[in-house]
C-alpha positions in Angstrom: 129.2 -5.4 131.1 126.3 -3.4 129.9 124.6 -3.5 126.6 126.1 -0.3 125.6 129.6 -1.0 126.8 129.5 -4.5 125.1 128.7 -2.8 121.7 131.3 -0.5 122.1 134.0 -2.9 123.0 136.5 -3.4 120.5 136.9 -7.1 121.8 133.4 -7.9 120.8 133.8 -10.4 118.1 130.4 -12.0 117.8 128.3 -9.2 117.5 126.1 -8.4 114.2 128.1 -5.8 112.4 129.9 -5.0 109.3 132.4 -8.2 109.3 131.3 -10.4 112.4 129.4 -13.2 110.8 129.2 -16.7 112.0 131.5 -19.5 110.5 129.1 -19.9 107.7 129.6 -18.9 103.8 125.8 -17.6 103.9 125.1 -14.2 103.9 122.0 -13.0 105.4 119.9 -9.9 104.9 120.8 -7.9 107.7 124.3 -8.5 107.0 123.9 -7.0 103.5 122.0 -4.1 105.0 124.7 -3.2 107.7 127.3 -3.1 104.8 125.0 -0.7 102.8 124.5 1.3 105.8 128.3 1.4 106.4 129.3 2.1 103.1 126.8 5.1 102.6 127.9 6.4 106.1 131.6 6.5 104.7 130.7 7.9 101.4 129.5 11.1 103.0 132.2 11.4 105.6 134.7 11.4 102.5 132.7 13.8 100.7 133.0 16.0 103.6 136.4 15.5 103.9 137.5 16.2 100.4 135.4 19.3 100.8 137.5 20.6 103.3 141.0 19.8 102.0 140.2 21.6 98.5 138.1 24.4 100.1 140.8 26.9 99.1 141.3 25.6 95.3 139.0 26.4 92.8 137.0 23.7 91.4 138.1 21.7 88.3 135.9 20.3 85.7 136.6 18.4 82.6 135.9 20.4 79.7 135.7 18.0 76.9 135.3 14.2 76.1 138.9 13.6 75.9 139.7 15.1 79.4 136.7 13.0 81.0 138.0 9.7 79.5 141.5 10.7 80.9 140.3 11.2 84.3 138.5 7.9 84.0 141.4 5.9 82.5 144.4 7.4 84.6 143.4 5.8 88.1 145.4 7.2 90.9 147.2 5.0 93.4 146.8 4.8 97.0 149.8 5.2 99.5 151.1 1.8 100.2 150.8 0.1 103.5 152.3 -3.2 104.0 149.7 -4.4 106.8 146.9 -3.8 104.2 149.0 -5.1 101.2 149.5 -8.2 103.5 146.0 -8.7 104.4 145.1 -8.5 100.8 147.6 -10.7 99.6 146.3 -13.3 102.0 142.9 -13.1 100.9 143.8 -13.2 96.9 146.3 -16.0 97.6 143.1 -18.2 99.2 141.0 -16.8 96.3 143.6 -18.1 93.7 144.0 -21.4 95.2 140.4 -22.0 94.9 140.6 -21.2 91.4 143.6 -23.2 90.8 142.0 -26.2 92.6 138.9 -26.0 90.0 141.5 -25.8 87.3 143.0 -29.0 88.5 140.0 -31.1 88.5 138.9 -29.5 85.2 142.1 -30.4 83.5 142.3 -33.9 85.0 139.0 -34.7 83.9 139.3 -33.3 80.7 135.9 -31.4 80.7 137.7 -28.1 79.2 136.1 -27.2 75.7 139.6 -27.4 74.3 139.9 -31.2 75.7 136.7 -32.5 73.5 137.5 -33.9 70.2 134.5 -32.8 68.9 135.5 -29.1 69.1 138.2 -29.7 66.7 137.8 -28.9 63.1 138.3 -32.3 61.7 135.7 -33.9 64.0 133.0 -36.1 61.9 129.8 -37.3 62.9 127.0 -39.2 61.0 124.5 -37.7 59.7 127.0 -34.7 58.9 125.5 -31.3 60.3 123.7 -28.8 57.4 126.1 -26.8 55.5 126.3 -22.8 56.3 123.5 -20.9 54.7 125.9 -17.9 54.7 127.5 -17.5 52.2 125.6 -19.1 49.9 126.8 -22.7 49.3 127.2 -23.9 45.4 124.3 -24.2 43.2 123.9 -28.3 43.6 123.9 -28.1 47.3 121.4 -25.1 47.4 119.2 -27.1 45.3 119.6 -30.2 47.6 118.8 -28.2 50.6 115.7 -26.7 49.0 114.3 -30.0 47.9 114.8 -31.3 51.5 113.1 -28.3 53.1 110.1 -28.8 50.7 110.0 -32.5 52.2 110.1 -31.4 55.7 107.0 -28.9 55.0 105.3 -31.3 53.4 105.8 -34.0 56.3 107.7 -32.3 59.4 107.4 -35.2 61.9 108.2 -37.8 59.2 111.2 -35.5 58.3 112.7 -36.0 61.9 115.6 -38.5 61.4 114.9 -39.4 57.9 118.7 -38.9 56.8 119.7 -41.4 59.5 120.4 -45.0 58.9 122.1 -47.1 61.5 123.7 -49.5 58.7 125.7 -46.2 57.6 127.2 -45.6 61.0 131.3 -46.4 61.4 131.6 -48.5 64.2 135.6 -48.8 65.5 137.3 -51.9 66.6 138.4 -52.7 69.8 141.4 -51.1 71.7 144.3 -52.3 73.4 143.7 -50.6 76.9 141.7 -52.5 79.7 140.1 -51.2 82.8 138.7 -52.2 86.3 137.5 -51.0 89.4 140.3 -49.8 92.0 140.2 -49.8 96.0 138.8 -46.3 96.0 135.8 -47.5 94.3 135.7 -45.9 90.7 136.8 -47.3 87.4 140.5 -46.4 86.4 141.9 -47.3 82.9 145.0 -49.2 82.4 147.6 -49.7 79.2 148.2 -53.1 80.0 147.0 -55.9 82.6 150.4 -55.6 84.2 149.8 -52.0 85.0 146.4 -52.9 86.1 148.1 -55.6 88.6 150.4 -52.6 89.8 147.6 -50.2 89.9 149.4 -47.8 87.4 146.4 -46.1 85.8 146.4 -44.0 82.6 145.8 -40.9 84.3 145.6 -39.5 87.7 142.1 -39.0 89.3 142.0 -37.4 92.7 141.3 -39.6 95.7 138.1 -39.1 97.9 140.4 -38.0 100.8 142.0 -35.3 98.4 138.4 -34.0 97.1 136.9 -33.6 100.5 140.2 -31.8 101.7 140.2 -29.4 98.9 136.1 -28.9 99.3 137.0 -28.1 103.0 139.6 -25.3 102.2 137.1 -23.8 99.7 134.4 -23.6 102.4 136.7 -22.4 104.9 137.7 -19.6 102.5 134.3 -18.6 101.6 132.9 -18.7 105.2 135.6 -16.1 106.5 133.7 -13.1 107.7 136.3 -10.3 106.2 135.8 -12.5 102.7 132.2 -12.5 102.7 132.3 -8.9 103.4 134.9 -8.2 100.6 133.3 -10.3 98.1 130.0 -8.5 98.5 131.8 -5.2 98.0 133.3 -6.5 94.6 130.1 -7.6 93.7 128.5 -4.3 94.2 131.5 -2.8 92.1 130.6 -4.8 89.5 126.9 -3.9 89.7 128.2 -0.2 89.6 130.4 -0.6 86.8 127.6 -2.2 84.7 125.4 0.7 85.5 128.0 3.0 84.2 128.8 1.3 81.1 125.1 1.3 80.3 124.7 4.9 80.7 127.5 5.8 78.6 127.1 3.2 75.8 123.5 2.2 75.4 122.7 4.2 72.4 126.2 3.2 70.9 124.7 -0.5 71.2 121.5 0.3 69.7 123.4 1.6 66.5 125.9 -1.1 66.4 122.8 -3.5 66.7 120.7 -2.0 63.9 123.8 -2.2 61.4 123.3 -5.7 61.0 120.0 -5.9 59.2 119.0 -9.8 58.8 119.6 -10.5 62.6 117.0 -10.0 65.5 115.9 -11.9 68.4 113.9 -14.6 66.5 116.8 -15.6 64.1 119.6 -15.6 66.8 120.4 -19.0 67.9 118.9 -20.1 71.2 119.7 -23.1 73.2 117.5 -24.7 75.9 120.5 -25.8 78.2 118.3 -27.1 81.0 114.9 -29.4 79.7 113.6 -32.8 81.1 112.9 -34.7 78.0 109.6 -36.4 79.6 108.1 -33.0 80.1 109.3 -31.2 77.0 105.9 -30.9 75.5 103.2 -28.2 76.9 100.1 -29.4 78.5 97.6 -28.9 75.5 100.0 -30.5 73.2 100.1 -33.8 75.4 96.4 -33.7 75.6 96.0 -33.6 72.2 98.5 -36.3 71.6 96.7 -38.6 74.2 93.2 -38.1 72.8 94.5 -38.9 69.4 95.8 -42.0 70.8 92.7 -43.0 72.8 90.9 -43.0 69.3 93.4 -45.1 67.7 94.8 -47.4 70.4 93.3 -49.7 73.1 96.0 -48.7 75.8 94.1 -46.0 77.4 91.1 -45.5 79.3 88.1 -43.1 77.9 86.7 -41.8 81.4 90.0 -39.4 81.9 90.3 -37.3 79.0 87.2 -35.5 78.4 87.8 -32.5 80.4 91.2 -30.7 80.9 90.7 -30.2 84.2 90.2 -33.8 85.2 93.4 -34.7 83.2 95.4 -32.3 85.0 94.3 -34.2 88.3 95.1 -37.4 86.6 98.4 -36.3 85.2 100.8 -35.8 88.3 104.8 -36.5 87.7 104.9 -37.5 91.6 101.5 -39.1 92.0 99.6 -41.0 89.3 102.1 -43.3 87.4 99.6 -44.8 84.8 99.7 -42.0 82.3 103.3 -41.4 82.9 104.3 -45.4 82.6 102.3 -45.4 79.1 103.3 -42.1 77.4 106.3 -40.7 79.3 108.5 -43.6 79.6 111.1 -45.2 77.1 111.0 -48.7 78.7 107.3 -50.1 78.9 105.4 -52.6 77.3 105.2 -50.7 73.9 109.1 -50.0 74.1 108.4 -46.2 74.5 106.5 -45.8 71.0 104.4 -43.2 72.1 107.2 -41.0 73.9 109.1 -41.4 70.7 106.2 -40.3 68.2 105.4 -36.7 70.7 109.2 -36.3 70.9 109.4 -36.1 67.0 106.4 -33.8 67.2 108.2 -31.6 69.5 111.6 -31.6 67.5 109.7 -30.9 64.2 108.5 -27.8 65.8 112.4 -27.0 66.9 113.6 -27.8 63.1 110.6 -25.5 61.9 111.7 -22.6 63.9 115.6 -23.1 62.8 117.1 -21.2 65.4 116.1 -23.1 68.8 118.4 -25.9 70.1 117.8 -28.1 73.1 119.5 -30.4 75.5 117.1 -33.0 76.3 117.7 -34.7 79.9 116.9 -38.3 80.0 117.4 -40.8 83.0 119.7 -43.6 83.8 118.8 -44.7 87.2 121.8 -47.0 88.0 119.4 -50.1 88.9 120.6 -52.5 86.2 123.7 -52.4 83.2 121.1 -53.0 80.7 119.7 -49.5 80.9 121.9 -48.2 78.9 121.2 -50.4 75.9 117.8 -50.0 76.1 118.1 -46.2 75.9 120.3 -46.1 73.0 118.1 -48.8 71.1 115.0 -46.8 71.9 117.0 -43.4 70.4 118.4 -45.5 67.3 115.4 -47.7 66.5 113.2 -44.6 66.4 115.5 -42.6 64.5 115.3 -39.7 67.2 118.4 -37.8 65.5 118.2 -33.8 64.8 120.8 -31.4 64.4 118.7 -29.4 66.9 119.1 -31.9 69.6 121.4 -33.3 72.0 121.1 -35.3 75.1 122.1 -35.2 78.7 122.0 -38.1 81.1 120.3 -37.3 84.5 121.0 -39.7 87.3 118.3 -39.4 90.2 120.0 -39.6 93.5 117.6 -42.6 94.6 120.1 -45.3 96.4 117.9 -45.5 99.3 114.9 -46.5 97.6 116.8 -49.2 95.8 118.4 -50.7 98.5 115.0 -50.7 100.5 113.4 -52.5 97.9 116.6 -55.2 97.7 117.4 -54.1 94.1 121.3 -53.3 94.9 123.3 -54.5 97.9 125.7 -51.5 98.3 126.6 -48.0 96.5 129.2 -49.8 94.4 126.4 -51.6 92.4 125.1 -48.1 91.5 128.6 -47.2 90.1 128.8 -50.5 88.4 125.7 -50.3 86.5 126.0 -46.7 85.4 129.5 -46.6 84.2 130.7 -50.1 83.4 128.8 -50.2 79.9 130.2 -46.9 79.0 134.0 -48.2 79.6 132.9 -51.4 77.6 131.7 -49.4 74.7 134.6 -47.1 74.9 137.2 -50.1 75.0 135.0 -51.9 72.0 132.1 -50.2 70.3 131.0 -53.0 68.5 130.0 -54.7 72.2 127.0 -52.0 72.1 126.9 -50.2 68.7 123.7 -48.5 69.3 125.0 -47.3 72.7 128.4 -45.9 70.8 126.2 -44.1 68.2 124.0 -42.4 71.0 127.2 -41.6 72.8 128.3 -39.2 70.0 125.1 -37.0 70.8 125.5 -37.2 74.7 126.8 -34.0 76.2 127.4 -34.9 79.6 126.0 -36.0 83.2 123.1 -34.5 85.3 122.6 -35.2 89.3 119.1 -34.8 90.0 116.8 -35.1 93.3 115.3 -32.7 95.7 118.3 -30.9 97.0 116.2 -29.5 100.1 116.3 -32.9 101.9 118.2 -32.6 105.0 121.9 -34.2 105.1 123.2 -35.3 108.2 126.8 -36.1 108.3 127.2 -39.0 110.4 130.7 -39.7 109.3 134.0 -38.2 110.1 135.6 -40.0 107.1 132.9 -41.4 104.4 133.3 -45.2 103.6 134.1 -46.6 100.2 131.2 -47.3 97.9 131.7 -51.0 98.5 131.1 -50.4 102.5 128.3 -48.0 101.7 125.5 -51.0 102.4 123.5 -48.6 104.8 119.8 -47.7 104.1 120.4 -43.9 104.1 121.4 -42.2 101.2 124.8 -40.8 100.5 125.2 -37.0 100.6 125.0 -35.0 97.6 128.9 -34.3 97.6 129.8 -38.1 97.6 127.2 -38.5 94.5 129.1 -35.6 92.8 132.7 -37.3 93.6 132.0 -40.6 92.5 130.4 -39.2 89.1 133.3 -36.9 88.7 136.0 -39.7 89.3 134.4 -42.2 86.7 133.7 -39.4 84.3 137.4 -38.2 84.5 138.8 -41.7 83.9 136.6 -42.6 80.8 137.1 -38.9 79.4 141.1 -39.6 79.4 140.4 -42.8 77.6 137.8 -41.6 75.2 140.2 -38.6 74.2 143.0 -41.2 73.4 140.4 -42.9 71.2 139.5 -39.6 69.7 135.7 -40.0 70.8 133.8 -37.2 72.4 134.1 -36.5 76.0 131.4 -35.5 78.8 130.9 -33.0 81.3 129.3 -32.9 84.6 126.5 -30.3 85.1 124.1 -31.4 87.9 121.2 -29.5 89.6 122.9 -27.6 92.1 122.0 -24.4 94.3 118.3 -24.6 94.2 117.9 -25.6 97.7 120.0 -27.2 100.4 123.4 -26.7 101.7 126.3 -24.5 100.4 128.4 -27.6 100.2 126.6 -28.6 97.3 127.6 -25.5 95.4 131.0 -26.0 96.8 131.2 -29.7 95.3 129.9 -28.3 91.9 132.5 -25.5 91.9 135.4 -28.2 92.0 134.2 -31.2 90.0 131.4 -29.9 87.7 131.8 -28.0 84.4 128.4 -26.1 85.0 125.5 -26.3 86.9 121.6 -25.8 86.7 119.4 -23.1 89.0 122.2 -21.6 91.4 119.9 -19.4 93.0 121.5 -20.0 96.6 124.6 -18.2 95.0 122.6 -15.1 96.3 123.4 -15.9 99.9 126.9 -16.8 99.5 128.8 -13.8 97.9 132.2 -15.3 98.4 131.3 -18.3 96.2 129.3 -16.2 94.2 132.6 -14.1 93.2 134.4 -17.5 92.7 132.0 -18.3 90.1 132.2 -15.3 88.4 136.0 -15.3 88.3 135.9 -19.0 86.9 133.0 -18.1 84.4 131.1 -21.1 85.5 128.1 -21.8 83.2 124.7 -21.6 85.2 121.5 -22.6 83.5 118.7 -20.6 85.2 115.1 -21.1 85.2 113.1 -18.7 86.9 109.5 -19.5 86.1 110.5 -23.0 87.4 111.8 -21.4 90.4 108.8 -19.2 90.8 106.8 -22.2 91.2 108.7 -24.2 93.6 111.4 -22.1 95.6 111.5 -18.4 94.9 109.2 -16.0 93.7 109.9 -14.3 90.2 110.6 -10.9 91.4 113.2 -12.3 94.1 115.3 -14.4 91.7 118.8 -13.0 91.3 119.0 -13.7 87.5 119.1 -9.7 86.7 121.9 -9.2 89.5 124.0 -12.0 88.1 123.6 -11.1 84.6 124.6 -7.3 85.6 127.6 -8.7 87.4 129.0 -10.4 84.4 128.4 -14.4 85.7 128.0 -17.0 82.8 124.4 -17.4 82.8 121.6 -18.7 80.2 117.7 -18.8 80.3 116.5 -22.3 80.4 112.9 -23.7 80.7 113.4 -26.8 83.0 110.1 -28.5 82.8 107.6 -26.8 79.9 105.0 -29.4 80.9 104.5 -27.8 84.2 105.3 -24.0 84.1 104.8 -22.9 80.1 101.6 -22.7 77.9 103.3 -22.1 74.2 104.7 -24.6 71.9 107.8 -22.4 72.0 108.6 -22.4 75.8 112.1 -20.9 75.6 110.8 -18.0 73.6 108.2 -17.6 76.8 110.9 -17.7 79.1 112.9 -14.8 77.4 109.5 -13.0 76.7 108.6 -12.7 80.5 112.4 -12.0 81.5 112.6 -9.1 79.1 109.3 -7.8 80.4 109.9 -8.2 84.2 113.6 -7.2 84.3 113.4 -4.6 81.4 116.1 -6.6 79.3 117.1 -4.9 75.7 117.5 -6.7 72.9 121.1 -6.9 73.1 120.9 -8.2 76.7 118.8 -11.1 75.2 121.2 -12.1 72.3 123.5 -14.6 74.3 124.8 -17.0 71.6 128.4 -16.3 70.9 129.4 -19.1 68.7 132.3 -21.6 69.0 135.2 -18.6 68.7 134.3 -16.9 71.9 136.8 -18.8 73.8 139.5 -17.0 71.5 138.0 -13.6 72.4 136.2 -13.5 68.9 132.8 -12.0 68.2 131.1 -12.4 64.8 128.6 -9.7 65.1 126.6 -11.0 62.0 125.7 -14.1 63.5 125.5 -13.0 67.3 124.1 -9.4 66.8 126.2 -8.6 70.3 128.2 -5.7 69.7 131.7 -5.7 69.9 131.5 -2.9 72.6 129.4 -5.4 74.9 132.1 -8.0 74.5 135.0 -5.8 75.0 133.2 -4.3 78.6 132.8 -8.0 79.6 136.2 -9.3 78.7 138.1 -6.0 80.1 135.9 -6.4 83.5 137.0 -10.0 84.0 140.4 -9.4 82.9 140.7 -6.7 85.3 139.5 -8.7 88.3 141.8 -11.5 87.4 144.9 -9.5 86.7 144.3 -7.6 90.4 144.2 -11.3 92.0 147.2 -12.4 90.0 149.4 -9.3 90.8 148.8 -9.8 94.6 149.6 -13.5 94.5 152.7 -12.9 92.4 153.6 -10.2 94.8 153.0 -12.6 98.0 155.6 -15.2 96.3 158.3 -12.6 96.7 160.8 -13.9 99.6 161.4 -10.1 100.2 158.8 -7.5 99.8 161.5 -5.0 98.9 159.4 -3.2 96.3 156.4 -1.5 97.4 153.2 -2.7 95.9 151.4 -0.3 93.9 147.8 -0.2 95.2 145.2 1.6 92.9 141.8 2.6 94.1 140.6 -0.4 91.9 142.4 -2.5 94.3 140.9 -1.0 97.5 137.1 -2.0 96.5 136.0 -4.2 99.3 138.7 -3.4 101.8 136.2 -2.0 104.2 135.4 -5.5 104.8 138.3 -5.8 106.9 137.2 -2.9 109.2 136.5 -3.9 113.0 133.6 -2.3 114.8 132.5 1.1 115.2 134.0 1.8 118.6 137.3 0.6 117.2 137.2 3.0 114.6 136.6 6.3 117.0 139.6 4.8 118.9 141.8 4.8 115.9 140.4 8.1 114.6 141.3 9.4 118.1 144.8 7.9 118.2 145.5 9.3 114.8 144.6 12.7 115.7 146.7 12.5 119.1 149.7 11.4 117.0 149.5 13.9 114.2 149.3 17.1 116.7 152.8 16.4 117.4 154.2 16.4 114.1 154.4 18.8 111.2 151.7 20.6 109.5 151.5 18.8 106.3 151.1 15.3 108.4 147.6 15.9 109.1 146.6 16.8 105.6 148.2 13.7 104.1 146.7 11.3 106.8 143.1 13.0 105.9 143.8 12.7 102.2 145.0 8.9 102.9 141.9 7.9 105.3 139.5 9.6 102.4 141.1 7.7 99.6 138.5 4.8 100.5 136.1 3.8 102.9 137.8 2.0 106.0 141.5 2.2 104.8 142.5 3.1 108.2 140.4 0.4 110.1 141.7 -2.3 107.5 145.5 -1.3 108.2 145.0 -1.5 112.2 143.3 -4.9 111.6 146.0 -6.2 109.5 148.8 -4.9 111.9 147.1 -6.5 114.9 146.9 -9.7 112.9 150.5 -9.4 112.2 151.6 -8.7 115.4 149.7 -11.5 116.9 151.1 -14.0 114.6 154.7 -12.6 115.5 154.0 -12.9 119.1 152.9 -16.8 118.4 156.1 -17.4 116.5 158.1 -16.2 119.5 156.0 -18.0 121.8 156.8 -21.4 119.8 160.5 -20.5 119.5 160.3 -20.1 123.5 158.8 -23.1 124.0 161.3 -25.1 122.0 
């Protein structure tokens, strides 16, 4: 067969084209361009067909705004085709199952916002949060606030944590529940010792086999060629919807924002959701601090800090270790005194700005059980408490290093070192009082390391942690699962005790395999980076539907993995993904003492973000769909657009899933044009299109005169409709033949 014949053959399924992809969730550049070229070709064909069908009718144009709105809102329906409906139902059922799997893992692990007791109105914490400044508090409280502000201005660093006294902290007593490690290799909670002996835990946590089966299902769904093409087109549709919304409502948004006279970008709350504590300061700040300590303390050498360039050569997070050990560690010979002092200086700047908040990531390595108490005592003894600061625990994936140095025997030792102290303090807070107080300000867990390291799957079935005594590092998904399983059991116990729960928010999608993003989709509340989602449209669409939080750091990515202009953040923002800007490592990538403002400034200039685009703090009532414009300065119009767009996508999905559940599809499915977006993704190669159009032309010549016009209108309804129908019918006929073959075999 010649090359031309091969390309023209309908049976050529492995060619590069609109829907013929490898069995991989990645979506490559030539796939994207082929779809764009394919769609543009159909757009022009459809315009030409519409002109032909309406040539003998006078053109009609909306003459008023009301008629324009009516044209926009009254969406026409498309002729029902059982084959297309069946194809759509199958795809939507798979997508819905992926969302249901995520919901299952979030519900079982109590990671949802409504599961956390600290989000309830009766939650109490010491020191209590400051009262709201608006409406104005009573005169006595107002005077006390003014006096405290004067004290803070007089000594900003000394004011950090000044209202905290460990003796005033309430430490609850011991709980009757018990805990232990099960045969699967993670901790479980039991009501009694008898339940523990009979393995009847307090809550169900999916086992390793179930997790990997669910992950394989998601991977299979997002790797399907038509599903990738369909999702890519749906995402392009969201892009276009955003552009239309901005064109129609930009002026109104500006007017709504100006009505809130006391709010602007600087006094709207901004949260840095991804920042590593050891590099939370900028280079100049760290240099100035080290030079001041060099004059007052004998711990530092005097030959390294005369010139800034020499200091830069000396300080290297992955090279020179002396500076890191002295100034950036919580556990050293000076008990982390210097890191605590510079942390207070940075926190004092945050409190002075008033409207900036951070979630500092601090490390627990899993080398010994004493790490938790050392970290908690460092925070408590240095009074590192601020209403502008919360903490997130990052766990480096360094099992292979610990194993090679003889610190641990197997992966089970890492799990014990990481989670046993947490179960102990949940059972009896008096056993680790400092840790109990510290955990009240801990948000969750992070998993960090270089994602670009190759992972070779040498096992068909991964062994249990007690059996993982190899020198090689477990894969990313293995770390995610066992972190998830232990957090799930721990959270259920903490909810029963009325303690705050933890979420899983790992570094994910910065590099590496799609399996990382899939594992995080199932078990994580949110992720950091996520730039690889640009190559996986089906998974990106799922992240949009589930509104998974993504903390993106384009300046960090620009230095390490992806140049700034190629970063997908503006596309993610337009499509409605749940994203936020973060700094990652100000010490390496930023130059001012307000790195988050610097991040916003660069993004606004490069990507032309409006002021409304950058106001992203929505408050605690966002989950109920309530927007307080006087706090957020985000117009209600923008909130309504985002909610309606997401609601329409979810409603379409659920409508087809409900239709698929019917035992007999007696009622026809009313397919709207909104439903047909992306259906061209089910099309076969170009030559098959020619055959289909040719066959339809032959059949219509034998029917009445009205049939060709109806068929022509149906074909013009959306690009690739006939191709999708043909593909679906062939698929159904093939499945029917296979069923007949099975019956004949029996």
